[in-house]
N, C-alpha and C positions, 0 to 999 in steps of 0.2 A: 665216624670211624667203625670198623667191622672188626671184633675181637676173637683170638685166638683165647683161652684162658683156658692154664694150665696147676690146678689143684693137688700137689704130691708130698706123698709118703718116702722117706728114704725105705734102701732095704734094710733090713731083723739084722743085719751084719759091721752097718756104719753108727756113728754113731749122726747127731744130727750138727753140727759144726761138719761133721763131714764133708755128711752131702747139704750143704748150703752150699762149703766151699768148692764141690764140686761144683757144684750148677750156676756158680758164680762167676769161677774157671775156666777151667776145660771145656766145661757142658756152652758159658755163652761163646766161647770163641768156636763154636759151631752157630747156635741159636743169631749169632751180628749177620751173618752172611745170608740169613734167606732172604729169599731176593721178595720186592715186594713190605718189606719188614718196615716203618714209616714211626715204630716207637714199641717200649720196656722197659715194662716198670715189674718187677720183684718183689713181694713182700716174705721177709721171713716171720715163723706161725711163729711167738713167745712165750700164747695162753693159747687159751682155749675159753670161750665166753663158760660154756656149758661141758656138763660133760660127754654129751654125744659128738664135740665137736672137739672132741682130742683123738692127734694121734697125725696128725697134719703136719705136714716141714715147713711147711711154704707156696707161694703161690704169682705165677708169672702173668703177665699180662701185656698180649702178644699187638700189638696195632697193627693194623690194615686199614686202605682208600677202599676198601668195595671187599665181597664174598667174593670172586671172579678173585682179586690178588690170594686171599689166605687158600684156597683150591689148588691154583699156583705151586704155592710156600711149598701150599703138603705134597703139589708131582716134582717137587722137585729133587736134586741130585743134596745139594742141602740139609733136606728134610732129609731124608734117605740118611746123609749119613748118621745126621743126629740119634735120630733113631734107633742108626746101631750100634754108638756109642753108649749108648740104654743099656743097647741090648735082653742081660735076661738076668741084670739088675733085684727082682724078686719087690719094689718096692709096686707099690699102688702116685694109682693117679686114673683125677676128672682130667676132662676133658670138653669141654663145650667153647661157642661160637656165635659171637651177639651182637648186632649193633646198640653202639654207647649213647648214653644222653648223658650229660652232662644236667646236673641239678642242684650242681653251689658251686658259685668259684670263688667262694669266700668272704669274706665280708669290704666290704668297699666305705 
């Protein structure tokens, strides 16, 4: 699996709850349509481990089969629609990509 990982913070005028509702609602409707999307996990951040980690609201992990599939998704009309919906919200985002390795599958 090749993942696009997005760490995001809400616009200053939004509450945490508003941002999560939008991300998992209206914005999700566009995300589901990304070509090649195989999985999507979203984490609502409700606590920071330490002060330097404060100020983030959520993480999305979008799974694709390959780096090429991510590139196709990022070049798609569906991605353009999602970016347009975000517009000039003035939130913050970190976006990174890489190969996933399962390090622990649970107790057997």
